[in-house]
C-alpha positions as CSV (number, residue, x, y, z in Angstrom):
1,M,0.0,0.0,0.0
2,F,2.8,2.4,0.9
3,N,4.4,2.1,-2.6
4,M,1.0,2.7,-4.3
5,L,0.6,5.9,-2.2
6,Q,4.1,7.0,-3.2
7,L,3.2,6.6,-6.8
8,L,-0.2,8.4,-6.3
9,F,1.5,11.6,-5.3
10,A,4.8,11.4,-7.2
11,A,3.7,14.3,-9.4
12,L,2.9,16.4,-6.3
13,L,6.6,16.3,-5.3
14,G,7.4,17.9,-8.6
15,A,4.6,20.5,-8.6
16,Q,5.3,23.4,-11.0
17,T,4.6,27.0,-10.0
18,Q,4.4,30.1,-12.0
19,A,3.1,33.6,-11.7
20,A,-0.6,33.8,-12.5
21,A,-1.5,35.8,-15.6
22,D,-5.0,36.2,-14.4
23,P,-5.3,36.5,-10.6
24,E,-9.1,36.1,-10.5
25,P,-10.1,33.0,-8.5
26,A,-11.5,30.1,-10.6
27,A,-15.3,29.7,-10.5
28,S,-15.0,26.2,-9.0
29,V,-14.4,27.3,-5.4
30,E,-17.0,25.8,-3.2
31,P,-18.7,27.2,-1.3
32,S,-18.3,30.8,-2.4
33,E,-18.3,32.1,1.2
34,G,-15.4,29.8,2.2
35,V,-15.1,26.6,4.2
36,R,-14.2,25.5,7.7
37,V,-11.6,22.8,7.7
38,V,-12.2,20.1,10.3
39,E,-9.3,17.6,10.6
40,L,-9.7,14.5,12.8
41,F,-6.8,12.3,13.9
42,T,-8.3,8.9,14.6
43,S,-7.4,5.2,15.1
44,Q,-9.1,1.9,14.6
45,G,-7.7,0.8,18.0
46,C,-9.1,3.8,19.9
47,P,-12.3,3.1,21.8
48,M,-13.7,6.6,21.5
49,C,-12.8,7.1,17.8
50,P,-15.8,5.3,16.2
51,S,-18.1,7.9,17.8
52,A,-15.8,10.7,16.6
53,N,-15.7,9.3,13.1
54,E,-19.5,9.2,13.0
55,L,-19.8,12.8,14.3
56,L,-17.4,14.0,11.6
57,E,-19.6,12.4,8.9
58,E,-22.8,13.7,10.4
59,M,-21.5,17.3,10.6
60,A,-20.1,17.3,7.1
61,M,-23.3,15.8,5.6
62,E,-25.4,18.4,7.3
63,D,-23.1,21.4,6.4
64,E,-21.4,21.5,3.0
65,G,-19.3,24.4,4.2
66,I,-17.3,21.9,6.3
67,L,-14.2,20.4,4.6
68,A,-13.8,17.2,6.7
69,L,-10.6,15.3,6.6
70,A,-9.6,12.2,8.8
71,Y,-6.1,10.9,9.3
72,G,-5.3,7.4,10.6
73,V,-2.6,7.3,13.2
74,A,-0.6,4.3,14.3
75,Y,0.3,4.6,18.0
76,W,-2.7,2.5,19.1
77,D,-1.2,-0.4,17.0
78,V,0.6,-1.6,20.2
79,Y,-2.7,-3.0,21.4
80,G,-2.9,-5.7,18.7
81,W,-4.5,-4.2,15.6
82,Q,-2.6,-2.4,12.9
83,D,-4.6,0.6,11.7
84,T,-5.2,0.1,7.9
85,F,-5.2,3.8,7.1
86,A,-2.3,5.0,9.2
87,M,0.7,6.6,7.6
88,P,3.8,8.0,9.2
89,E,3.2,11.5,7.7
90,F,-0.2,11.6,9.3
91,G,1.4,11.1,12.7
92,D,3.9,13.8,11.8
93,R,1.1,16.2,11.0
94,Q,-0.6,15.6,14.3
95,Q,2.7,16.1,16.1
96,D,3.2,19.4,14.4
97,Y,-0.2,20.5,15.8
98,V,0.8,19.3,19.3
99,D,4.2,21.1,19.1
100,A,2.5,24.3,18.1
101,G,-0.5,24.2,20.4
102,E,-1.8,23.6,23.9
103,A,-1.7,19.8,24.0
104,R,1.3,18.2,25.6
105,R,1.1,14.9,23.7
106,V,-0.7,13.3,20.8
107,Y,-4.2,11.8,21.6
108,T,-7.3,10.5,19.8
109,P,-9.8,11.4,18.9
110,H,-8.1,14.8,18.1
111,F,-10.2,17.4,16.3
112,V,-8.4,20.4,14.8
113,I,-10.5,23.2,13.4
114,N,-8.9,25.6,10.8
115,G,-5.5,24.6,12.2
116,S,-6.3,25.9,15.6
117,A,-3.7,25.3,18.3
118,K,-6.4,24.9,21.0
119,K,-6.6,21.5,22.7
120,L,-10.1,20.2,22.1
121,R,-11.2,17.3,24.3
122,F,-13.7,15.1,22.6
123,S,-17.4,15.3,23.3
124,E,-20.1,15.8,20.7
125,E,-21.3,19.0,22.4
126,R,-17.8,20.5,22.7
127,V,-16.8,19.7,19.2
128,T,-20.0,20.9,17.5
129,A,-19.9,24.2,19.5
130,A,-16.3,24.8,18.5
131,I,-17.0,24.3,14.8
132,A,-20.1,26.5,14.9
133,Q,-18.1,29.3,16.5
134,A,-15.3,29.0,13.9
135,D,-15.3,31.6,11.1
136,P,-15.2,30.4,7.5
137,L,-11.8,30.8,5.9
138,P,-11.4,33.7,3.5
139,V,-11.4,32.7,-0.2
140,T,-7.9,33.5,-1.5
141,V,-7.4,30.1,-3.2
142,S,-9.3,28.2,-5.8
143,A,-8.8,24.7,-7.2
144,E,-10.2,23.5,-10.6
145,Q,-9.8,20.2,-12.4
146,I,-8.7,20.6,-16.0
147,E,-8.6,17.1,-17.6
148,D,-6.3,15.1,-15.3
149,R,-4.7,18.1,-13.7
150,I,-5.6,20.4,-10.8
151,E,-4.9,24.1,-11.3
152,V,-4.6,25.9,-7.9
153,R,-4.7,29.7,-8.0
154,L,-3.6,31.8,-5.0
155,L,-4.1,35.5,-4.5
156,G,-3.1,37.6,-1.5
157,D,-0.8,40.1,0.1
158,A,3.0,39.5,0.1
159,R,4.2,37.6,3.2
160,E,7.3,38.0,5.3
161,T,7.3,34.2,5.7
162,P,6.0,32.0,2.9
163,A,2.9,29.9,3.6
164,Q,2.8,26.2,2.8
165,V,0.5,24.8,0.2
166,W,-0.5,21.2,1.1
167,A,-2.1,18.8,-1.3
168,V,-4.3,16.2,0.3
169,A,-5.8,13.1,-1.4
170,Y,-8.7,11.5,0.4
171,H,-11.4,8.9,-0.2
172,P,-14.7,10.8,-0.1
173,G,-17.5,9.3,1.9
174,R,-17.8,6.4,4.3
175,E,-15.7,3.3,4.6
176,T,-15.9,0.6,7.2
177,V,-13.3,-1.7,8.8
178,T,-13.9,-4.4,11.4
179,P,-10.7,-5.0,13.5
180,D,-9.9,-8.6,14.5
181,E,-7.9,-7.5,17.6
182,G,-7.5,-4.6,20.0
183,P,-10.1,-2.6,21.9
184,N,-12.5,-2.5,18.9
185,A,-12.2,-6.2,18.0
186,G,-15.4,-7.4,16.2
187,R,-16.8,-3.8,16.0
188,E,-17.6,-2.4,12.6
189,V,-15.8,1.0,12.6
190,S,-17.1,3.6,10.1
191,H,-14.7,6.1,8.7
192,Y,-15.4,9.3,6.7
193,N,-13.2,11.2,4.2
194,M,-10.1,9.2,5.1
195,V,-6.9,10.7,3.9
196,R,-4.6,8.5,1.7
197,A,-1.7,10.9,1.1
198,I,-0.6,14.4,2.0
199,E,2.3,16.3,0.4
200,L,3.8,19.8,0.7
201,A,3.2,21.0,-2.8
202,A,4.7,24.5,-2.7
203,D,5.7,27.5,-0.6
204,W,3.6,30.6,-1.3
205,P,5.2,34.0,-0.7
206,G,2.0,35.8,-1.2
207,G,0.8,37.6,-4.4
208,P,-0.7,35.8,-7.4
209,M,0.6,32.3,-8.0
210,V,-0.5,29.1,-9.8
211,V,0.4,25.6,-8.7
212,E,-0.3,22.7,-11.0
213,L,-0.9,19.2,-9.6
214,D,-1.9,15.8,-10.9
215,M,-5.5,14.8,-10.0
216,P,-5.3,11.8,-7.7
217,G,-6.8,8.6,-9.1
218,D,-8.6,5.6,-7.8
219,D,-11.8,7.6,-7.0
220,L,-10.0,9.9,-4.7
221,A,-10.8,13.6,-4.1
222,A,-8.3,16.4,-3.5
223,A,-8.1,19.2,-0.9
224,I,-5.8,22.1,-0.9
225,L,-4.8,23.6,2.4
226,V,-2.8,26.8,2.7
227,Q,-1.2,26.9,6.1
228,D,0.9,29.3,8.1
229,G,3.8,26.9,8.6
230,R,3.8,23.4,10.1
231,G,1.1,23.2,12.8
232,G,0.0,26.7,12.0
233,R,-3.4,28.1,11.3
234,I,-5.0,27.3,8.0
235,L,-5.3,30.5,6.0
236,T,-7.5,29.3,3.1
237,A,-8.6,26.0,1.6
238,A,-10.3,24.6,-1.5
239,R,-11.4,21.1,-2.7
240,V,-11.9,19.2,-5.9
241,D,-14.3,16.3,-5.8
């Protein structure tokens, strides 16, 4: 599986950037008023994670302004079940949030809203309230599929420190796994919008810029996250279904 994922995003590592001739955002941004990015770090071996996975799906289905992304992490694997979606880079991303924020260690289920550094303990009421209070991100990026490519257009003020443009490939919708071992043995665990690969596609110094990427295959969707450094707040985001 790891080699397949490497091939999936091989073109992302060689993403080409150039100055945008037309800085107007593409019409494919959805929704026009911006999105709230809700990231969930989850594990098939975590007893509380099935409820968190279901909550993520419920919120995203009810509100199309939520860009929901879930990452499998592996540190529950010591309890007997190897998480089938976990990747080392997903654990690295969570650690970046922990290093930049309030939490002292990684934990699951771990919700991060718009890249917020706040530690958010899991409960349905607490998470839904935090998402409702989060402002939609300003629309300064658009992503449009053109044949088998994604054209990402960015527009904004010049920055003292470049922002990072992350390309995320994820499986849209629900998937289920039934672990044979561990705390959730025999339990059908639902997942939603599970990430398959994430790559740093470009650094953005501000101003108009275009980044071209390959569209991920195998019925995957793509999300573009523009972030203020590793573990930093998300500045803007777009998706291509």
